[in-house]
C-alpha positions in Angstrom: 77.1 130.8 109.5 78.0 128.7 106.5 75.7 125.8 105.8 76.8 122.3 106.5 75.2 119.0 105.6 71.9 117.8 106.9 73.7 115.5 109.4 74.9 118.0 112.1 76.7 115.4 114.3 80.4 115.7 113.8 82.0 112.5 112.6 85.4 111.0 113.3 86.0 110.0 109.7 84.4 111.5 106.6 84.4 109.9 103.2 84.4 112.4 100.3 83.6 111.6 96.6 81.5 114.6 95.5 82.8 117.5 93.5 82.1 121.2 92.8 81.5 122.6 89.3 84.7 124.5 89.5 83.5 127.3 91.7 84.4 127.4 95.4 81.4 129.2 96.9 81.4 129.9 100.7 77.6 130.2 100.7 77.0 126.7 99.4 76.4 123.6 101.5 79.5 121.9 102.9 80.0 118.3 103.8 80.5 117.2 107.3 81.1 118.3 109.9 84.2 116.3 110.7 85.6 116.5 114.3 88.6 118.5 115.2 91.3 115.8 115.1 89.2 113.7 112.7 90.0 112.3 109.3 89.0 113.0 105.7 89.3 110.2 103.1 88.7 111.5 99.6 88.6 109.9 96.1 89.7 112.8 94.0 89.2 113.4 90.2 92.0 114.4 87.9 92.9 118.1 87.7 93.7 120.5 85.0 93.3 118.9 81.6 90.1 116.9 82.1 88.2 120.0 83.4 89.9 122.2 80.9 88.4 120.2 78.0 85.0 120.1 79.8 83.6 123.6 79.3 80.6 123.1 81.7 83.2 123.0 84.6 83.6 126.7 85.4 86.9 126.8 87.4 89.6 124.9 85.5 89.7 122.0 88.0 87.2 119.6 89.6 88.0 119.6 93.3 86.1 117.9 96.1 83.1 119.5 97.8 84.4 121.5 100.9 84.3 119.9 104.3 83.2 121.7 107.5 85.6 121.2 110.4 84.0 121.4 113.8 85.2 124.5 115.8 87.0 126.3 112.9 86.2 130.0 112.8 87.6 132.9 110.7 91.0 133.8 112.1 91.8 130.3 113.0 93.9 127.9 111.0 93.6 124.2 110.2 96.7 121.9 110.2 96.2 119.2 107.6 98.4 116.2 108.0 98.7 114.2 104.8 98.6 110.6 105.9 98.7 108.9 102.5 98.2 109.5 98.8 97.5 106.6 96.4 97.2 107.0 92.6 94.4 104.9 91.2 94.6 105.9 87.5 96.4 103.4 85.3 97.1 106.1 82.6 96.8 109.8 81.9 97.7 112.4 79.3 99.2 115.9 79.6 101.3 118.5 77.9 101.5 122.2 77.0 98.3 124.0 76.3 97.0 126.5 73.8 93.7 128.3 74.3 91.4 128.6 71.3 90.4 132.3 71.4 86.9 132.0 69.9 85.9 129.3 72.4 86.1 131.5 75.5 85.4 135.0 76.7 89.0 135.8 77.6 89.5 132.9 80.1 89.1 129.4 78.9 89.2 128.0 82.4 86.2 130.0 83.6 84.3 131.5 80.7 84.3 128.8 77.9 81.7 129.1 75.1 80.7 127.3 72.0 82.2 129.0 68.9 79.1 128.2 66.8 76.0 128.5 68.9 77.5 130.8 71.6 76.3 128.7 74.5 78.2 129.7 77.7 79.9 126.8 79.5 78.2 124.3 77.2 77.5 120.7 78.0 79.5 118.4 75.8 79.6 114.9 74.3 82.5 112.8 73.2 82.5 111.7 69.6 85.5 109.5 68.7 89.0 110.3 69.8 91.5 113.1 69.1 91.6 116.8 69.7 88.3 117.3 67.9 86.3 114.8 69.9 84.7 117.1 72.4 81.5 118.4 70.9 78.9 120.9 72.0 75.8 118.9 73.1 73.6 121.7 71.6 74.9 122.2 68.1 77.7 119.6 67.7 80.6 122.0 67.2 84.1 121.3 68.3 84.0 123.0 71.7 87.1 122.3 73.8 88.7 125.6 74.8 92.2 124.1 74.9 94.3 121.8 72.7 97.9 120.4 73.1 100.9 122.1 71.5 103.0 119.1 72.6 101.5 116.3 74.6 102.0 112.7 75.7 100.0 109.7 77.0 101.6 107.9 80.0 100.9 104.5 81.5 101.9 103.7 85.1 103.7 100.7 86.4 102.0 98.2 88.7 104.4 99.1 91.6 103.5 102.8 91.5 107.1 103.7 90.9 107.4 104.9 87.2 105.4 106.0 84.2 106.2 105.5 80.6 104.9 107.6 77.6 103.3 105.6 74.8 103.2 105.5 71.0 100.2 106.5 68.9 98.5 103.1 68.7 98.7 102.5 72.5 97.5 106.1 73.1 94.5 105.6 70.9 93.6 102.3 72.6 93.6 104.1 75.9 91.6 107.0 74.4 88.8 104.6 73.5 88.2 103.7 77.1 89.4 106.9 78.9 87.3 106.7 82.1 88.4 103.1 82.6 92.1 103.7 82.4 91.9 107.0 84.4 89.6 105.5 87.0 87.5 108.7 87.0 85.3 108.8 90.1 81.6 108.1 89.5 80.4 111.6 90.5 83.0 113.3 88.3 81.6 115.0 85.1 84.9 115.7 83.3 85.9 114.4 79.9 88.9 112.2 80.3 92.0 113.9 78.9 93.3 110.6 77.3 90.5 111.1 74.8 92.9 113.4 72.9 95.4 110.5 72.5 98.5 112.8 72.4 101.8 111.0 71.6 104.5 113.6 70.9 106.8 112.0 73.6 107.3 108.3 73.2 109.4 106.0 75.5 110.0 108.7 78.1 110.3 107.2 81.6 109.5 109.3 84.7 109.6 108.6 88.4 106.3 108.8 90.3 106.0 110.8 93.5 102.3 111.7 93.9 101.2 114.9 95.6 98.2 117.3 95.7 98.1 120.3 93.4 95.0 121.5 95.3 94.7 121.4 99.0 93.3 124.1 101.2 90.4 126.0 102.7 87.5 127.8 101.0 87.9 131.5 100.0 85.6 134.0 101.5 84.0 134.9 98.2 83.0 132.7 95.2 86.2 131.9 93.3 87.1 129.6 90.4 89.1 126.8 92.1 92.2 127.0 89.8 92.3 130.8 90.4 92.6 130.5 94.2 96.2 131.8 94.3 98.0 135.0 93.4 99.1 134.0 89.9 96.1 132.5 88.3 93.9 134.7 90.5 95.4 137.7 88.8 93.4 136.6 85.7 90.2 137.6 87.6 91.3 141.2 88.1 89.4 143.3 85.5 87.9 140.1 83.9 84.6 140.4 82.0 82.9 137.3 83.5 80.9 136.8 86.7 83.9 136.1 88.9 85.8 139.3 88.2 87.7 140.8 91.1 89.8 143.7 92.1 93.3 143.2 93.4 92.2 144.2 96.9 89.4 141.6 96.8 91.7 138.9 95.6 94.2 139.6 98.4 91.4 139.6 101.0 89.5 136.5 100.0 91.9 134.0 98.5 93.4 131.2 100.5 96.1 129.9 98.0 94.7 126.4 97.9 95.9 126.0 94.3 99.6 125.4 95.2 101.1 122.9 92.8 104.0 122.6 95.3 105.3 119.1 94.8 106.3 118.9 98.5 102.6 118.7 99.5 102.7 115.0 99.6 102.3 112.1 102.1 104.0 112.9 105.4 103.8 116.7 105.0 101.7 119.0 107.1 99.9 122.0 105.5 98.6 124.7 107.8 95.8 126.7 106.0 94.1 130.0 106.9 90.4 129.8 107.9 88.3 132.6 106.2 84.8 131.1 106.5 83.1 129.2 109.4 84.2 125.5 109.2 87.2 126.2 107.0 85.8 124.3 104.1 88.7 121.8 103.4 88.8 120.8 99.8 91.4 118.9 97.6 92.1 117.5 94.2 94.4 118.0 91.2 96.5 115.0 92.2 99.7 114.6 90.2 101.7 111.5 89.6 105.0 113.5 89.4 106.2 117.1 88.8 109.5 118.9 88.9 109.7 122.3 90.6 108.0 125.0 88.7 105.6 122.8 86.6 107.2 124.6 83.7 105.1 122.9 81.0 102.0 124.5 82.7 100.6 121.0 83.4 101.7 117.6 84.6 100.3 114.1 85.0 96.8 114.6 86.4 95.4 111.4 88.1 92.6 110.0 90.1 93.5 108.9 93.6 92.7 108.3 97.2 94.0 110.7 99.9 93.9 110.2 103.7 94.0 113.4 105.7 93.9 114.3 109.4 92.7 117.8 110.5 93.4 119.9 113.6 92.1 123.4 114.4 94.7 125.9 115.5 92.8 128.7 117.3 93.6 132.3 116.6 96.6 131.7 114.4 95.7 134.5 111.9 97.9 133.5 109.0 97.5 135.2 105.7 98.4 132.1 103.6 99.4 128.5 103.9 102.5 127.3 105.9 104.0 124.0 104.9 106.0 121.6 107.0 107.6 119.3 104.4 109.1 115.9 104.9 112.7 116.2 106.0 114.0 114.8 102.7 112.1 117.6 100.8 113.7 120.4 102.8 116.5 122.5 101.2 120.0 121.3 102.3 120.4 124.5 104.4 117.1 124.1 106.1 117.4 120.5 107.3 117.6 120.0 111.1 121.1 120.0 112.4 122.9 116.8 113.4 124.5 116.2 116.8 127.9 116.5 115.1 127.0 119.8 113.5 125.8 121.1 116.9 129.0 120.2 118.5 131.0 122.1 115.9 128.8 125.1 116.4 129.3 124.9 120.2 133.1 124.9 119.7 132.8 128.2 117.8 130.5 129.6 120.5 132.9 128.7 123.2 135.8 130.3 121.4 134.0 133.5 120.6 131.9 134.0 123.7 128.5 133.3 122.0 126.3 132.8 125.1 123.5 130.9 123.4 123.0 129.1 120.1 119.6 129.4 118.6 117.4 126.2 118.7 115.6 126.4 115.4 113.2 124.3 113.2 112.2 124.4 109.5 109.1 126.3 108.3 108.0 127.0 104.8 105.7 129.9 103.9 103.7 129.8 100.7 103.8 133.0 98.6 101.9 133.7 95.4 101.5 136.6 93.0 101.3 137.4 89.3 105.0 136.5 88.8 107.8 134.9 90.8 109.2 138.2 92.1 105.8 139.2 93.5 105.3 135.7 94.9 108.6 135.9 96.7 107.8 139.3 98.1 104.4 137.9 99.2 106.0 134.9 101.0 108.6 137.0 102.7 106.0 139.5 104.0 103.8 136.7 105.2 106.6 135.2 107.2 107.8 138.5 108.6 104.3 139.6 109.6 103.5 136.2 111.2 106.7 136.3 113.4 106.6 140.1 113.9 110.0 140.7 112.5 111.4 142.6 109.5 111.4 141.4 105.9 115.2 141.8 105.7 115.6 139.4 108.7 113.5 136.8 106.8 115.6 137.4 103.7 118.8 136.7 105.6 117.4 133.6 107.3 116.1 132.3 104.0 119.5 132.9 102.4 121.7 131.1 105.0 119.3 128.6 106.6 116.8 127.9 103.8 115.9 128.7 100.2 113.3 130.2 97.9 111.9 127.4 95.8 109.5 127.5 92.9 106.2 125.7 93.4 104.5 126.8 90.1 105.6 129.1 87.4 104.5 131.8 87.0 103.9 132.7 90.6 103.9 130.3 93.5 107.0 129.9 95.7 108.0 128.5 99.1 110.0 130.7 101.5 111.8 128.1 103.7 114.1 128.8 106.6 115.0 127.7 110.2 112.8 129.6 112.6 114.1 130.2 116.1 112.3 128.3 118.9 111.1 131.5 120.6 109.4 132.7 117.4 107.5 129.3 117.2 106.6 129.4 120.8 105.2 132.9 120.6 103.0 132.1 117.6 101.8 128.7 119.0 103.5 126.5 116.3 106.3 125.0 118.4 104.5 121.8 119.4 103.3 121.0 115.8 106.7 121.8 114.3 108.5 119.6 116.9 106.1 116.8 116.2 107.1 117.0 112.6 110.8 117.5 113.0 111.4 116.4 116.7 
């Protein structure tokens, strides 16, 4: 039995503002428990870049401490309804990254080290601003494992609708008060990314549509949070640090909580596999906006408040997450049919003796792997296995009633299609899907 907090009485609403050090460890104490059907309200810390330039954080991100959900057992699933996402940061910085080889043992996200004194995952202090400001607390050396190859500082509008990239002077002003402008939660230990004051893009306007890059359940073995997926997780295979893994172990234990799928936003439902008692719901890596693929490797990491509702689905036995996006986020071919479209189909059926037209609803299976081809294969297999049909059938349905869309390059995709009502009834998903798409 995984440990939970001292207070064993399940609560209706749980407020979360504590974080892990980058490692999702199923043996460590969880928060909660929260009731089945209860709510989680979390103040999350920024994702990639802040933790990446804080070498004492061992996982590449700084996600919330996992929450125990009452009644969730391995083999179940937890449906997470995203009620609301609110960005609290006023500014952030981001861009392409370059790892400094002598500041890590192969993986700067997990195994950072000081290039001078050799301290592993050293504590750091901030001295000034710019890309040499993060210093080893032990010897004073420049210790950030990553720097920008092309970066920007962005400030957000008061209406939460757009962001605008800033020139050098403004970026440096924000860098001097990074935690203030990023509204970093009090319990967070990350260095604010705006400290670097990048300003390669100036005057670029971008629309805001916040979502969670990290949302899911705790893996069944200790795992760096950013590596809880098939693509970044592949870095663990054959690694030399403490969290090395075999491919079989990765497939067995990961839960694909590191999604970076921009459709994981307010209004969506994410159904997550349970691999440890209580599930261990965690979240973070909120982004202000991102195009499909996150092709730069990173996007606008922000602090924010997220409101979730959780429901246990007994015995669902899914291998990875299933997403029920907002209708407007579905591929054109996967949107629910209108009454007029159904009348047209019925005319064809009447003319050609089709006795019954399928009643179907959208579902979106997450697939991940070392590259996009492997991720697609993984998503197709997860869908086929779940519904007990062949992969070619899922390929056909995804082609004519859905799409394969990139979540994150190099290896997270969504396999979306219209699933027949009998398939959803047999697997126990019909009521939830009809609630979402009605």
